[in-house]
N, C-alpha and C positions, 0 to 999 in steps of 0.2 A: 505494501500500499504506501501510495507516494506521501511524502511530507506534506503538511499545507502550507501554502505559500504564507511567507512572513510578512507583515506589510512594511513596505520602506520608509523610513524616517526621513522627515523632511529636513534637510539641513538647516539650522536657525545660527546669523551670530552677527549678534548685535554691532559687533566693530565692522562688518563688511556692509550693515546696512547704516550705520553714520557715515563709511567713506563713500557710499553710493550717494548719500543725500548730500555733502559737501560736495561732491563733483556735479552734482544737479544743478547747485547754488551756483558754483563756478561757471555753469556753461550760460545761466541765466543773465549773470551780472555781467559776462561777456557779451551776450546779446544784447541788452541792457544798451551800453555803449553804442555797439555797431546800429541798434534800432534808431537812437538819437543820433546819431551823427550821417547817417548814411539811408535812413527810412526802411521801410517792410521790403518794397522789392527788391532793392539792392543788395540786401543782406544774405548772402548764402550760408547754407550748412556748414560748408568748409572754413569759410570766415570766421561762423563762432567757435569751430573746433580749433583755430591758430590763435583766435585771440585768448580762448581760454585753457589753452598749452594742454589740449587733451587729443587724442585719434580722432577721427572723423568719426569711425564706428562706434565709439562713445557717443556722440551727438545723436545719432540714430538711434543707437539703444533706449537713448534716454528720452527723445521728443523725436516721432516722426508722425505726420511731415512736420515741415517747417511751423505750421500753423500753431502747432502743438508748443511750441516754446514760446509766441506771444499770448497764447491764452495760459499756458501757465504763469507766465511772467505778471501778467494782470492781475489774475485773483491772488498772486504773492502781493502786488502794491496795494490792489484796491484794500484785502483785510488784514495787510501788516505783518502777518506770516502766514505760512503755508498749512497752514490748517484745516482745510476743507468746510469751514464753518459759515455758511452765506449770511447776509447782513439780516434779513428777518429773523435769522435764530440767533441773532446775537445777544448777551445779556444787555449789553448798552443802548440796544433799538427796543427792547423788552420794555427796557426802564423809560425809555422815551414814551411810550406808549401809555404806560400808566402814570406818568408822571400827571400830578392833578392841578398844577399850576401853568397853563398855557404858556407865559412869556417863559418859563424854564424850557418846555417842551421847545419850543424854536433857538432858544441859544445853545442849547444840548446838540441841536439839528445842526445847527451854523458850524459849530465848534467842529463836528463832527465831517461835516461837508467838505471843510477848510482839512483837517487831516488827510483825508481822502485824496484830495487833489495836491497837495502838496507833496504826496508821496507819487502818485501815479497820474498828474496833469499833462503831463508831457505823451502819456501814452495815447492821449485822445484821440489827437492827431494822426500818430502811428497807425491807430487802429481804423481809422478813419480812410487814410490812406492806402491800406493792407485791405480794406474792405472790398475797394474799388478792383482787386485782382487776384482775391481768393476768396472763394465761395467759402470757404470754414471761418475766414476773419469776417466776412460779412453777416453771417448767421450770427456769430459773437458778438458784433457792434449793435446787431438788431436785437438782441436778448440783453444787453448792457441798458439800451434805451428802455425796455421795458421793465427789467427789476430795478430800476431806480427810480422809474416813476411809480412802480407799485409800493416800494420804500415810502413815499411820497405820499401816495393815498391812505395808507395806515396812519399816517400823521394827521392827514386832513380827517380822517374818519374817528379819531381820538379827538381832536377837537371840534366836531360836531357833538359829538356825543357830549359831552361839558359843557355843549352851549356858548364855545369862545368862537366861533367861525364868526365872519361878517355877514350882517344880515342879506339876504337873497344870494348869498354864496354857497353852495352844494358841494359835497365833497372832491366830484370830479371833476368840476370847474379850479377848486381850489389848487388840486394836484396838479393840474395843467399849469397854473400858475408859479404854483413852486417848483415845479420839474425844469420850466422857464428860466426861473430867475439861479435855478441850481444846474443850468444845463453846462457841460464841456465848453462848449462853444463861446460863452459868454464869461467864463473861466478865464480862455486863452484870449480871449479880445479885452480884457481887462488887465490883468495881470501880465501877460506875455507882451500883448502889444500896446497898451498904454503904458504899462510901467507900474499899475499899482502893486504893493505889497499884500499878500495873502490877508493879513491883518484887515487891511482897508478893504479888501473883498469880503471878508467874514462880517464886517460891520454892516457894508453895503447891503448885504444879503439878509441880515436878520432885521434890519431896519425896514426894507422892500417887504418881507415876509408878513410882519407887524403892521406896516400901510394895508396891504395888498387883503391878507388871510383872515386879522383880527380887526381892521379897521380903526387902527390906534396912530 
């Protein structure tokens, strides 16, 4: 009688996982520099490998196709750490929705919006240009618009629930207004093109939200 086949044990090496994560971060940081300097279309996987000091095969094993690099970089810069937790599930967003004071809701939202744009503001233009040449990036860019507006719709619904929305303003229209004020194009126009500081943008965004959403 044949002996039963023993199940193979999966090899697990924390050190190897740490090395792989470090290499992945190294590639992303190199790609970030290249995207900023050259744009999405002109940046090749070979250039990423050379800038990161790794073999081209390593880049392909970590990210394939090229759109995966920009997608991973976006999530990293959006969330501040590579933990895969989307904004609607983050503790700070839940605290904003349950905050009883409308003014504090808006001030926290303004501060968080500034943090995201300081980390990832330059990426908006790369994503937009990439969307014109890569269907995967076009899908990502479209989803970013939808998700950002959904976050602001949640805020608007919370403001309505506490009776804080300006008279005659419903949550859908309020979300449209907030998303327009918070749009990356406006950030780039004011901060990059007009030379505003991030702090000036935050103050403007907060004042505009007070006026447009609360009527104050």
